[in-house]
Wavefront OBJ file of the C-alpha trace (Angstrom):
o trace
v 33.144 28.789 -29.194
v 34.042 26.772 -32.184
v 37.655 26.221 -33.209
v 37.363 29.028 -35.760
v 36.775 31.647 -33.069
v 33.069 32.013 -33.818
v 30.307 31.255 -31.397
v 28.237 28.243 -32.394
v 24.816 27.596 -30.908
v 22.902 24.356 -31.063
v 19.323 25.468 -31.797
v 17.984 22.500 -29.836
v 20.005 23.529 -26.782
v 18.689 27.094 -27.071
v 15.124 25.746 -27.297
v 15.695 23.570 -24.218
v 17.079 26.566 -22.334
v 14.004 28.598 -23.311
v 11.740 25.772 -22.144
v 13.597 25.622 -18.821
v 13.094 29.377 -18.402
v 9.396 29.011 -19.223
v 9.124 26.242 -16.618
v 10.656 28.488 -13.976
v 8.331 31.310 -15.028
v 5.360 29.025 -14.403
v 6.693 28.262 -10.914
v 7.230 31.960 -10.210
v 3.700 32.732 -11.409
v 2.367 30.279 -8.813
v 4.424 31.933 -6.074
v 3.411 35.432 -7.170
v -0.275 34.448 -7.050
v 0.189 32.857 -3.631
v 1.971 35.896 -2.204
v -0.615 38.285 -3.655
v -3.377 36.189 -2.082
v -1.882 36.372 1.405
v -3.994 38.198 3.958
v -2.281 41.145 5.596
v -1.493 40.417 9.231
v -3.278 42.227 12.027
v -1.170 42.679 15.122
v -3.698 44.860 16.870
v -4.766 48.473 17.121
v -2.037 49.675 19.494
v 0.941 51.589 18.098
v 3.212 48.544 18.238
v 0.581 46.363 16.560
v 0.000 48.879 13.751
v 3.753 49.204 13.261
v 4.215 45.449 12.979
v 1.227 45.148 10.650
v 2.713 47.783 8.343
v 6.173 46.282 8.518
v 5.053 42.792 7.536
v 2.671 44.067 4.859
v 5.477 46.151 3.333
v 7.767 43.091 3.210
v 5.277 41.696 0.726
v 3.910 44.733 -1.131
v 6.571 47.468 -1.090
v 8.390 48.478 -4.266
v 11.333 46.368 -3.058
v 9.163 43.746 -1.374
v 8.703 40.089 -2.176
v 6.128 40.556 -4.930
v 8.303 43.110 -6.741
v 11.354 40.868 -6.482
v 9.453 37.842 -7.804
v 8.077 39.917 -10.690
v 11.603 41.170 -11.464
v 12.937 37.598 -11.511
v 10.053 36.591 -13.783
v 10.842 39.456 -16.144
v 14.495 38.401 -16.347
v 13.555 34.810 -17.100
v 11.070 35.940 -19.744
v 13.733 38.077 -21.428
v 16.168 35.147 -21.370
v 13.544 32.768 -22.791
v 12.702 35.183 -25.605
v 16.411 35.588 -26.376
v 16.968 31.817 -26.482
v 13.899 31.391 -28.710
v 14.988 34.087 -31.149
v 18.534 32.691 -31.211
v 17.252 29.197 -32.002
v 14.938 30.570 -34.688
v 17.761 32.602 -36.283
v 20.127 29.624 -36.343
v 17.461 27.338 -37.820
v 16.613 29.955 -40.477
v 20.319 30.371 -41.266
v 20.819 26.611 -41.540
v 17.787 26.266 -43.809
v 19.051 29.127 -45.999
v 22.492 27.574 -46.245
v 21.019 24.169 -47.081
v 18.831 25.697 -49.789
v 21.816 27.549 -51.226
v 23.862 24.354 -51.299
v 21.073 22.465 -53.053
v 21.174 25.122 -55.760
v 24.922 24.834 -56.354
v 25.697 23.224 -59.684
v 22.172 23.567 -61.078
v 22.929 26.126 -63.696
l 1 2 3 4 5 6 7 8 9 10 11 12 13 14 15 16 17 18 19 20 21 22 23 24 25 26 27 28 29 30 31 32 33 34 35 36 37 38 39 40 41 42 43 44 45 46 47 48 49 50 51 52 53 54 55 56 57 58 59 60 61 62 63 64 65 66 67 68 69 70 71 72 73 74 75 76 77 78 79 80 81 82 83 84 85 86 87 88 89 90 91 92 93 94 95 96 97 98 99 100 101 102 103 104 105 106 107 108
């Protein structure tokens, strides 16, 4: 916060934060691809083996499994990156508008 009680954002800092989010998204995309490419285990045809196979497969593919959690993290980072980008754009547009208005002062 600035001394006046208003929040001030450095557009460059917001752009760097967005870039950091995008970098983490790229890393998550690699992990998501790797996890999706894993071969399901085969612990055998007996009841215990089928149970273990299902258990370990579900750890990866279930609605609350690893893939879903990685995709959720990716979605959160993407939302944050888009927010930082729009914040930076809004502040730059506001600064440019203020600068243009100031250039016009006294030109009447």
